[in-house]
N, C-alpha and C positions, 0 to 999 in steps of 0.2 A: 212702380213695377218696371216700368220700359227704362229706366236706369239702371235696375239691378240686373236686367236682362244684357242691356248693350255692356255694362261692367265685366260681368259673366262670360259673355263671349270676346272681350280685349283680353281677360284672364287665359282662356283657352289659347288666344293666339300668341300672348307672351310666353306661355310653357311651352307651346309648339316650336317658336321660335328658339327659344333658349336650349329646347332639346335638339333642336336642328344644330346649333352650334357645335352641342357634343357629337353629333352624329355629321360628320362635314361630308359633302360632296365634292368630288374631283371634277372642275372643269366646269364650263357654262355652255351654252348653245346658240347658235343664231348667226351673225355676221362673219363672214370670212376675215381670217387675218391677214393684213397687207403683209407682202414681200417675204411669204414664207418663214416668217419667223413667229415666235409665240409673243404675245402681246404683252402677259405677264414677267417672263424672265429674259426674253429675247431671244432664247435658244431656237436653232433652224431647226424647223419641223420635219419630222420624217413619216409622219401621217395624220391621224385625224385628232391625236392629242400629243401634247409636247412630252418627249420622254423625260427632260428635266424636272418639270413640277407637275406636271399631269393635267394641267388644262387644257380644254378641248381648243381645237385650230378654230373655231369659230365661236364669236362673241355676240349676243345680242344688243341691242339698242333702240326696242321698240316697247313702249308701254304694256302693250298687251302682252308680250314675253316676259316683261319686269313681274305682272301680276300673276302671269302661270306660274313663274318660278315661285312667288311667295306662297301659292297656294299648294304647289308641288312640294315646296321644301317644306313649310309647316305642318302639313296635315298629311301628307303620304309618305315621307321617309324612304322615298325612291321604294317602293312596294315591299319593303323590310317588315314592316308592322304585319302584314297579313302572314309573313311566316314566321313571326316572331309570337303573337298574341295567342293561337292555338297551342303551339307547344308550350307558353308559360302558363297557360289554362291547365292541358290536360299530361304533359310531359314535361314538366318544369325541371327535373334532374337532367332528362336529356338535353334542355335546352342550355343549362347551366355547364355541362360537362363540354358539350359539342363548344361552345362559346371559349371556352378555359383552354382547349385544345387547339384553340386557333382560327375556329369556321366562325368568321366575323363578317363577311363580306354579307353573307344571306341574313343577318339578324340585326336588331336595332340594339346597340349599346346598353347595358344595364343602365349605365349613367342617363343616358339620354332619356330611356323609357321612365325611369324614375321622376326626372324633373317634369315632363310631360304629365306623369299620374298625378302629381303632386300639385299641379297647377290646375288640371282637370278637376279635381277634387273640390278645390277652393272654388272653382267656379260653379260647380254644382250646389255645394253647400251655399252660395250667395241666392245661387236660383231656388233652392229649397226653402231657404229662409232661415237654415241654421246657423244659431249664433249663441256663444256664452249668456248665461243669464245676467240680466244688468238690476234688477230687482233684489236686492239683499236685505230690504227694510231699510229703514233710518240708518244712516252710516254709523259705525262706531268710533267716534274720535278719540283721540288719545294725546295727552300733554306732553310737552316737549321732554319732561323727565321720563316717562315712559318709554316713549320712542328710543330714547338713550343716545339720540344723537342731535339733539338741540333744535330738531325741525318745530317750526310752529305752521300752524293752519296757515297764515300769509305766504310760507313758502310752499306749500302745497297747493294752492291757491294759484300762486304764480305759476307752477307746474301744468295746472291745467288750463290756466289761460294761453300758456305755448303749446300745448297738445292741440287744444281746439283752433288756434291760429293754423298749425299744420296740417289740420284734417280738411280745412274748407268748409264750405256749407255744404257739399254734395254728400259729403260721407255720413251713412247711417249710423254711425256713432255720437255724431254732433251733438243731437239731440240730447244725447245721455250726457255729456260733458257739459251742454248749459245748465241740466237741472243739477247737476252736481256742485257745477260754480255759485248758481243761485241759492242751494241750500247752504253753502259754506260761508257766502258772504253774510247771509242770515245770522248764523250762527253766531261769527265771529264780530256781529253787530251788536248781538243779544246778549253773550256770554264772555266774560272775563273775570278773572279773580282781580285781587286789590294791585299785585303787583303787576298786572296787564297780562299774564300767561291765559292763554286759552286754553279751558279745562271744561270738556263738554261730556254730558251724561250720554251712557249707553241706549240703547234702543229699550223701551219698556215691556216690549213683546219680546220675551225671554227665548221664544220658541223660533223666532228670526234671528237670533244674535248670533254669529258666528264665531265659535271658539280657536282660539289661535295660541299656540305652545310657541315660547321662544326656545332656540337650538344652541345659545351662546358663539353662535357664528357669527361675525359681524355682516357679512354682504347678505346672508340668508335671513336674519333678524332685520335688516332694511326692507327687504322684501316683504317680510311679514308683515311690519308696520306700515307700509303703502297698501296691502291688503285692507288692513285694519281702519287706515283712513278713505279709502276709496275701493271697496271691493267690484264695484261696475267696472271702472276703467281698467284693474289690474287683469280682470277677466277677458277684455277687448285686448289688453296687451298680450296676454298669453295667447289667445287665437293667432293673432297677428304674426307673434314671433313661433307659434308652433308650425305656421307654413314657411318662413321666412328660413329657419334653422331645423327643417326637418332632416336636412341632408348630415345634421349632427346622429341621427339613429345609425347610421354606416359606420362610422368609426366606433361608437359605443358597443355596437353588436359582434365588429370582428373579433375582440378578444373571447368573447364569450363562446364564439362558434368555435375559436380556436383552442378552448378547455376540451371542448369536445373531443378533438384529435390532435390530442396532446401527445401521443407517443405513436401518431401515424407522421412520420416526419416528409412523406411525400406531397401531402397537402399543405402549402404556404397560406400566407395572409392574401394573398391574390386571389386564390380558390375559393377562401372564405367570404372575400370582399364581392366577388359577382356573387356568390349563392346570396349573402345579404341583401344585395341592392335590388336582384331581381326580384327576390321575396318579396321586400318592402314595395316594389313596384306592383306585384300582384296585389298584394293585400291593400293597397290604396287603391287602384282600379276595381277588386271587387268591392268595397264596402261605399265606392261611386254607384257602380251598378244596385247595391242593396237601396241607397238613399232614392234611385231613381224606381226601382220596384215600389217601394213605399209609394212613391209619388201618385202611381199610378193605382193604387189601391190593394197592393197585396198586404195580407194580413200581418199582425206584427210577430205574432207567433210562429210563423213561416220564416221571417226575416231573422229572428232571434236563433231560430235552430239552424238555417244556415249560417248565418255569421258565427256560429261557433263553434259548428263542425267542420264547413269547409277549411278554414284556414287550418286546422290541426292536420286533415287529409293532405292538404296542400303540403304542409311541412314535411311531412312523413314522408309523401312521395318524391320530394325535391332531393332532401337528405337519402334517401336508398339511391336513386338515380345520379345524382352529381359525384355522389363519392364510392358509388359501387357495393354500397351494404346491404347484407341481408336481412331479411323482416326484423329478426329480433334486434340486430343492432340499430336500425334506422328506427325501431321503435322506442328502446329506451334512450336514445339521444333525442328523441322527438319530446318525449316527458322530461328530460332534462331541460330542453331548449325554452319549454314552456315556463318552467319556474325562472330560468333567466330572462326570458323577456318580461316578467314581472317586475325584474331588478332593473333591467334595463330601462322601463317606461319610468319607473319611481327616479332615476337618475336623469332622465331626459327633462322631466317636469321639475324637477331642482335646478337644471340648468336654466330652463324657461324663467322659473321664479328668480335667480340671479341677473337673468338678462334683462328682466323686467324690473328688478331693484336699480340698475344702474342705466335703464334708459331714460 
């Protein structure tokens, strides 16, 4: 448990620092610059900040100041977060429009907030013990002919050994990999046809057997074959990739929002990108809050009710405020956007499947 907590704290800090990189601060503070010149670019100083690069005339050189910078830069966002979050929650359309119109210094940028939210979600899920299922029943193994690409269980076993080596001993998924390796090694030793090809029977428990349909698309079918061979490992890969590649939701979503305003030329791709990114940041933070509420005993039906209707209301309010829509225009666009979101999630899952296949 202690390891999970420390890993979660480290994940939050990592996300905060990445977000900080996307939300830069001008200058440092502390020791005075020498000879009246900027220590960064050498420009003659005319005040407390360099007019050439923006760095402050003083720079710190103490450990205490460094630790202060770390905490301040990673978690405070120079006070912007306290201006951003209330508007994101209650007036998301106003926040989106003000940022698009150029009011940047007051608010955390959409990408910085999104990065921090994703890492915070990852850390919260780790603390709450939320993970993909690993027990899919006995693995449904396939022959090389079924796989369609001449893969054998020996190749799958080599991939598992490589994944296990990369994970190390402290990874929560290492025990799952060890069990999969042991099961495949035992089955390889026990079952082979006269030609030496591995042909393993599916689980006798038909209720636990997963159903797979081939698509005819080679790279997708490769991912499906890996699901059949090792569903537990692939579920772990999907969860891991969903965090690493969550940013793909932004370029996937922008074209669909653009379709909602196809005939309104004054709204461009940048407007839609800001709208999408702030919306994704809110949804991520909102579901983190639901997980935390569930952890302190809030009933499931309340969480489901909030988890269903709050996102709908938020999308409606953000559309209405960000694009200056009437109630009717915002309502029908919200309805269509909900359908688009389903399509976007399917596309995102397909991309994760492809990434898992080539990983």
